[in-house]
C-alpha positions as CSV (number, residue, x, y, z in Angstrom):
1,M,12.8,-8.5,17.0
2,D,11.6,-8.4,20.5
3,S,7.8,-7.8,21.2
4,A,8.3,-6.8,24.5
5,L,10.5,-3.4,23.6
6,R,9.3,-0.2,25.7
7,I,9.8,2.7,23.3
8,C,9.8,6.1,23.6
9,F,8.2,8.5,21.0
10,V,9.2,12.3,21.7
11,H,7.9,14.9,19.4
12,N,6.2,18.4,19.3
13,L,3.6,17.5,16.9
14,N,-0.1,17.9,16.9
15,L,-1.3,14.2,16.2
16,D,-5.1,15.6,15.9
17,A,-3.9,17.7,12.7
18,P,-2.9,14.9,10.0
19,F,-0.9,17.4,7.7
20,G,2.5,18.3,6.8
21,A,5.2,16.8,8.9
22,T,2.5,15.1,11.2
23,L,1.6,12.8,8.7
24,R,5.7,11.2,8.7
25,G,5.3,11.7,12.6
26,I,2.1,9.3,12.7
27,A,3.5,7.2,10.5
28,L,6.6,6.3,12.4
29,L,4.2,5.7,15.3
30,R,2.7,3.4,13.7
31,A,5.6,1.6,12.7
32,L,7.3,1.8,16.2
33,N,3.7,0.0,17.4
34,E,4.4,-2.7,15.4
35,L,7.5,-3.6,17.3
36,G,6.6,-3.0,21.4
37,T,5.0,-0.7,23.8
38,V,5.2,2.9,23.2
39,D,4.5,5.6,25.4
40,I,4.2,9.2,23.7
41,V,6.0,12.1,24.7
42,K,4.7,15.6,23.6
43,V,6.9,18.8,24.0
44,S,4.9,21.6,24.1
45,G,6.0,25.3,24.0
46,D,2.9,26.7,25.7
47,E,3.0,27.6,29.4
48,G,0.9,24.8,31.4
49,E,1.2,21.9,33.7
50,D,3.4,18.6,33.0
51,I,0.5,15.6,32.6
52,S,0.1,12.5,31.7
53,E,-2.9,10.2,30.2
54,P,-3.9,6.8,28.6
55,S,-2.7,7.3,24.4
56,R,-5.4,7.2,21.5
57,W,-2.0,6.4,19.7
58,S,-0.5,3.5,21.3
59,E,-1.2,1.2,24.2
60,G,1.0,3.1,26.5
61,I,1.1,6.6,28.0
62,H,0.4,9.8,26.4
63,Y,2.6,12.5,28.0
64,V,2.2,16.2,27.4
65,L,5.8,18.1,28.5
66,H,5.6,22.1,28.7
67,S,8.8,22.6,27.9
68,P,9.0,26.2,26.2
69,Q,12.8,26.3,26.7
70,A,12.9,23.4,24.2
71,F,12.2,26.1,21.4
72,L,14.7,28.7,22.0
73,P,17.6,28.5,20.1
74,V,20.6,26.4,21.8
75,A,22.5,28.2,24.3
76,R,26.5,28.6,23.2
77,E,28.9,30.1,26.0
78,P,30.3,33.8,24.7
79,Q,33.7,33.9,23.0
80,K,36.0,35.7,24.6
81,G,38.1,38.1,23.2
82,L,38.5,41.6,21.9
83,W,37.5,40.7,18.6
84,S,34.2,38.8,19.6
85,R,32.8,41.7,20.0
86,H,32.4,41.7,16.3
87,R,29.2,39.5,14.3
88,L,31.0,38.3,12.0
89,T,34.0,37.4,13.9
90,S,32.0,35.5,16.7
91,F,29.6,33.7,14.2
92,V,32.5,31.9,12.7
93,Q,34.2,31.2,15.7
94,T,31.2,29.3,16.6
95,L,31.6,27.4,13.7
96,L,34.7,26.5,14.5
97,Q,34.0,25.6,17.5
98,P,31.1,23.8,17.6
99,Q,29.5,22.9,21.5
100,P,27.0,19.7,21.4
101,S,23.3,21.1,21.7
102,P,22.7,20.6,25.4
103,A,20.1,18.0,26.8
104,L,16.8,19.5,28.6
105,P,15.8,18.0,32.0
106,W,11.8,16.2,31.5
107,S,10.1,16.9,34.4
108,S,10.1,14.8,37.6
109,Q,6.6,15.3,37.8
110,L,5.5,13.0,35.6
111,P,6.4,8.8,36.3
112,V,8.3,7.1,33.6
113,P,10.1,3.6,33.7
114,E,13.1,3.4,34.9
115,S,14.9,2.9,31.2
116,Y,13.3,2.7,27.8
117,D,14.7,-0.2,24.9
118,L,14.5,3.2,22.5
119,V,14.0,7.0,22.3
120,W,12.8,8.1,19.1
121,T,12.5,11.6,19.0
122,N,11.4,14.2,16.0
123,D,12.6,17.5,15.2
124,W,15.5,19.6,17.5
125,P,12.7,20.2,20.6
126,A,11.9,17.0,21.0
127,N,15.5,15.2,20.7
128,R,16.7,18.1,23.2
129,V,14.3,16.5,25.7
130,G,14.7,12.5,24.4
131,A,18.3,13.3,25.6
132,S,17.5,12.9,28.7
133,I,15.2,10.6,29.1
134,P,16.9,6.7,30.2
135,A,17.6,4.4,27.5
136,R,19.5,1.5,25.8
137,A,19.5,3.4,22.0
138,R,18.1,6.9,20.3
139,V,17.4,7.6,17.3
140,W,16.7,11.1,15.9
141,D,14.0,11.8,12.8
142,M,16.0,14.4,11.3
143,V,12.9,14.8,9.3
144,D,14.4,17.0,6.0
145,Y,18.0,18.2,6.2
146,A,17.5,21.5,4.8
147,L,20.6,23.7,3.8
148,Y,18.5,26.4,2.2
149,G,19.3,29.2,4.4
150,D,16.2,31.8,2.8
151,T,13.4,29.7,2.2
152,D,11.5,32.1,-0.1
153,A,14.6,33.5,-1.7
154,A,16.3,31.2,-4.2
155,G,15.0,27.5,-3.1
156,P,17.3,24.9,-1.6
157,G,21.0,27.1,-1.3
158,I,21.8,30.2,-3.1
159,A,24.7,30.0,-5.3
160,L,27.6,32.5,-5.7
161,S,26.3,33.0,-9.6
162,D,23.0,34.6,-8.1
163,V,25.0,37.9,-6.5
164,P,24.0,39.8,-9.5
165,A,20.3,39.1,-9.2
166,L,20.1,39.2,-5.1
167,G,23.7,40.9,-4.3
168,L,26.3,40.0,-2.5
169,R,24.9,40.8,0.9
170,R,22.1,38.5,0.6
171,V,23.7,35.8,-0.8
172,L,26.8,35.6,1.7
173,G,24.3,35.4,4.2
174,N,22.1,32.6,2.6
175,R,25.8,30.9,2.5
176,L,26.9,31.2,6.4
177,R,23.2,30.6,7.5
178,R,23.5,27.0,5.8
179,M,26.9,26.9,7.9
180,S,25.3,27.4,10.6
181,H,22.5,25.0,10.0
182,R,24.6,21.9,9.0
183,Q,26.7,22.4,12.5
184,E,23.4,22.7,14.2
185,Y,22.4,19.7,12.8
186,T,25.7,17.8,13.5
187,S,25.0,19.4,17.2
188,H,22.3,17.5,17.5
189,A,23.2,14.5,16.0
190,A,25.7,13.8,19.0
191,L,23.2,13.4,21.2
192,V,21.9,10.1,19.5
193,D,23.1,6.9,18.6
194,H,21.2,6.5,15.0
195,C,19.9,9.4,12.7
196,A,16.7,9.3,10.2
197,L,15.7,11.5,7.3
198,S,13.1,12.0,4.6
199,H,15.7,11.9,1.8
200,A,19.4,10.6,2.3
201,G,20.7,13.4,-0.5
202,E,20.0,16.5,1.0
203,A,22.4,15.2,4.0
204,T,25.4,13.7,1.8
205,R,28.1,16.5,3.1
206,S,27.3,16.7,6.5
207,G,28.9,14.5,7.8
208,I,26.3,13.1,10.4
209,S,26.5,8.8,10.5
210,P,25.2,6.6,10.9
211,L,22.1,8.2,8.8
212,T,19.4,6.1,7.1
213,E,16.9,6.9,4.6
214,I,13.2,6.7,5.5
215,P,10.4,8.1,3.1
216,N,8.1,10.2,4.0
217,A,4.3,8.2,4.3
218,Y,1.1,9.2,4.1
219,P,-0.3,6.8,6.6
220,F,-4.5,7.5,6.0
221,A,-3.9,6.2,2.3
222,P,-7.1,4.3,0.9
223,E,-7.6,0.8,-0.5
224,P,-7.1,0.8,-3.8
225,S,-10.5,-1.0,-4.8
226,S,-12.3,2.3,-3.2
227,I,-10.6,4.8,-5.5
228,E,-12.7,6.7,-7.7
229,P,-11.6,6.1,-11.1
230,T,-10.4,9.2,-12.8
231,H,-13.0,9.8,-15.8
232,H,-15.8,10.0,-13.4
233,R,-14.1,12.8,-11.4
234,L,-15.2,16.5,-11.6
235,P,-12.4,18.7,-13.4
236,H,-11.3,20.0,-10.6
237,V,-7.6,21.4,-9.9
238,L,-6.7,20.8,-6.3
239,F,-3.7,22.3,-4.3
240,V,-3.0,22.0,-0.9
241,G,-0.1,23.2,1.2
242,G,0.1,25.6,4.4
243,F,0.7,29.6,3.4
244,T,2.7,30.0,6.4
245,Y,5.2,28.2,4.4
246,P,6.5,30.6,1.9
247,P,7.5,28.2,-0.8
248,N,3.9,27.5,-1.2
249,R,2.9,30.9,-1.0
250,E,5.1,31.9,-3.9
251,G,4.1,28.9,-5.8
252,M,0.8,29.5,-5.4
253,D,1.5,33.6,-6.2
254,W,2.7,32.1,-9.3
255,F,0.1,30.0,-10.3
256,L,-2.7,32.3,-10.2
257,A,-0.7,35.0,-11.8
258,E,0.8,32.8,-14.7
259,V,-1.0,29.7,-15.1
260,W,-4.6,29.6,-13.9
261,P,-5.7,32.0,-16.7
262,L,-4.2,29.9,-19.2
263,V,-6.0,27.2,-17.9
264,E,-9.3,28.7,-17.7
265,H,-9.0,30.2,-21.5
266,R,-8.3,26.3,-22.4
267,V,-10.4,24.6,-20.3
268,P,-13.3,26.8,-19.3
269,R,-15.1,24.2,-17.0
270,A,-12.3,23.9,-14.6
271,E,-12.3,25.0,-11.4
272,L,-9.2,25.5,-9.1
273,H,-9.6,24.2,-5.2
274,I,-7.0,25.7,-3.0
275,V,-6.8,24.0,0.7
276,G,-4.4,25.0,3.6
277,D,-3.7,27.7,6.4
278,A,-4.1,30.8,6.4
279,G,-5.8,30.3,3.2
280,H,-8.6,32.9,3.7
281,A,-6.3,35.5,4.9
282,T,-3.7,34.9,2.4
283,Y,-6.2,34.9,-0.9
284,G,-9.8,35.3,0.7
285,T,-12.4,33.0,-0.4
286,G,-12.0,33.4,-3.8
287,A,-14.0,34.3,-6.7
288,G,-15.6,32.5,-9.7
289,A,-13.8,29.2,-10.4
290,V,-11.6,29.8,-7.7
291,H,-12.6,28.6,-4.5
292,V,-10.5,28.8,-1.2
293,H,-10.5,26.8,2.0
294,D,-8.8,27.1,5.2
295,R,-7.1,23.9,6.8
296,V,-9.9,21.3,6.4
297,G,-10.7,18.1,8.7
298,D,-11.0,15.8,6.3
299,L,-9.4,16.2,2.5
300,T,-10.9,12.8,1.4
301,P,-13.6,14.2,0.0
302,L,-11.8,16.7,-2.1
303,L,-9.1,14.1,-3.4
304,A,-11.7,12.1,-4.4
305,T,-13.7,14.5,-6.7
306,A,-10.5,16.5,-8.2
307,S,-9.5,15.3,-11.7
308,I,-5.8,17.3,-11.1
309,S,-3.6,17.9,-8.2
310,V,-0.6,20.6,-8.5
311,A,2.8,21.6,-7.1
312,P,3.7,24.9,-8.8
313,L,6.7,25.3,-6.4
314,L,9.4,27.2,-7.1
315,A,11.6,26.9,-4.1
316,G,12.2,24.7,-0.8
317,T,13.8,21.0,0.3
318,G,12.6,17.6,1.0
319,S,9.8,15.7,-0.3
320,R,6.3,16.9,-1.1
321,L,3.4,15.1,1.2
322,K,0.9,16.8,-0.7
323,I,2.3,14.3,-3.6
324,L,1.9,11.7,-2.0
325,E,-1.3,12.1,-0.9
326,S,-2.8,12.8,-4.3
327,W,-0.7,9.8,-5.6
328,A,-2.3,7.2,-2.8
329,H,-5.5,8.5,-4.0
330,G,-5.4,8.0,-7.5
331,V,-5.2,11.6,-8.5
332,P,-2.8,12.6,-11.7
333,V,-0.1,15.3,-10.4
334,V,1.4,18.3,-12.7
335,S,4.6,19.7,-10.5
336,T,7.2,21.7,-11.5
337,S,10.6,19.9,-10.8
338,I,11.4,21.6,-7.7
339,G,8.2,20.8,-6.3
340,A,9.2,16.7,-7.5
341,S,12.6,17.1,-5.9
342,G,13.1,14.2,-3.3
343,L,10.6,11.2,-5.1
344,N,10.8,9.2,-7.8
345,A,9.2,11.1,-9.9
346,H,9.1,10.2,-13.8
347,P,8.0,13.1,-16.2
348,G,5.3,11.4,-18.6
349,E,4.9,8.2,-16.1
350,N,3.9,8.9,-13.0
351,I,3.8,12.2,-12.7
352,L,3.9,15.2,-15.4
353,I,6.6,18.3,-15.1
354,A,6.3,21.7,-15.9
355,D,8.8,24.5,-14.9
356,T,6.9,27.3,-17.1
357,A,3.4,28.7,-17.0
358,H,2.7,27.9,-20.7
359,D,3.7,24.3,-20.2
360,F,2.3,23.6,-16.9
361,A,-1.5,25.0,-18.4
362,D,-1.1,22.5,-20.9
363,A,0.1,19.6,-18.9
364,I,-3.4,20.8,-16.8
365,A,-5.0,20.8,-20.0
366,Q,-3.9,17.7,-21.1
367,L,-5.0,15.8,-18.0
368,L,-8.2,17.2,-18.1
369,D,-9.1,16.5,-22.1
370,D,-7.5,13.1,-22.0
371,P,-9.1,10.5,-19.5
372,R,-6.8,7.8,-20.8
373,L,-3.8,10.0,-20.2
374,A,-5.0,11.0,-16.8
375,T,-5.7,7.4,-15.9
376,R,-2.4,6.2,-17.1
377,I,-0.2,8.3,-14.9
378,A,-2.5,8.4,-11.7
379,A,-1.8,4.2,-11.7
380,K,1.3,4.4,-12.1
381,G,1.4,7.8,-8.8
382,L,-0.3,5.1,-6.8
383,E,2.2,1.9,-7.8
384,T,4.9,4.6,-6.7
385,F,3.3,5.1,-3.8
386,V,2.6,1.7,-2.6
387,R,6.0,0.6,-3.7
388,D,8.1,3.6,-2.2
389,H,5.5,5.4,0.6
390,S,2.8,3.2,1.8
391,Q,2.6,2.5,5.7
392,Q,4.0,-1.1,5.1
393,R,7.3,0.1,3.5
394,I,8.1,2.2,6.1
395,D,7.2,-0.7,8.9
396,A,9.9,-2.3,7.1
397,D,12.3,0.7,7.6
398,V,11.5,1.5,11.1
399,A,12.1,-2.1,12.0
400,R,15.7,-2.5,10.1
401,V,16.9,0.5,12.0
402,V,15.9,-0.2,15.3
403,Q,17.0,-3.8,15.0
404,Q,20.6,-1.8,14.1
405,V,20.5,0.7,16.8
406,L,19.7,-2.4,19.5
407,G,21.8,-4.9,18.1
408,G,25.3,-2.2,18.5
409,T,24.5,1.2,20.5
410,S,27.1,3.5,20.0
411,G,27.8,4.6,23.1
412,H,25.9,8.3,22.9
413,A,22.8,6.6,25.1
414,Q,22.7,6.3,28.7
């Protein structure tokens, strides 16, 4: 790989708040830094002046481009004809006659090279702006290809069999939104030469190609030798996840109502620590053995003392960064089947899986009462993390994709 590559990384993340999808973005940025000089463009939805400054994240320049229009829905030409006035007919026409997602010009006020070797973008707003930056090749990190429609209704896609429980209108609405979601992804993919995403299984029906799976990662993993042994930890149960995301809120509601009372009965010494955006607004500050935190600047102290991490999710898609984070810190995990989807999770080996309240409480009690079991599960989780989700793994995957697209671009880039 040519070490003199000029790369532009376009994102709409808060790199100073390394949580959730930002962790993936930082891991990809670190991998690109190994391949050449990286300029960074942050696409912001806030009004303000475009600025440029030396980057703290790379040897290049960090540009901040204020482009509120990048976050607006893609504007489409109005459909003509009598039936276009009917919302459903217009919607179907749009699906049958998809239009490419338009590229948005980025500010001429910012100094840019004549051309980059590679533009790597994440999410839709960044991809729309990145499409206008001159480059030999472009890669779009789709992150998750999630065709679930209502994240708080029935997980990754409502099935027709859900009509008796949810009603015909809700089910059909979900299915139509999934069709629209697929069309949006296809339109954005047309702007680039290659797509990456965290879990290829979610995009098998998309028709998007070429496509490469790059797993999610936790780029701040401690050295294994510095991890506190499980039997030295406090009987703390930890949940991490922002509560503006409906599946996190739904899962924690279930956990607090159905699971935690059983845990308290079985293990009176246990404490629950809930961490995430809108934690106080959603659950107050806690009571008794339940402690609620908003987003904290550094999770390391909580991860270093926790005996168990939980992922009691009942809906949602993608792979859970909260599980990767726990594996990286040597914390054994108890999760629902949905919570562990998208990962190489092997029940009883590197994780405990439970889908009922009693089974979930039993799994927590087992880990708290059996240090040998907890140590074994934690060790296998750490092995899985190092093999599948470490920074070294991401570096290798990104290098392969970059070599592929620069070895023969498909013609989208200009």
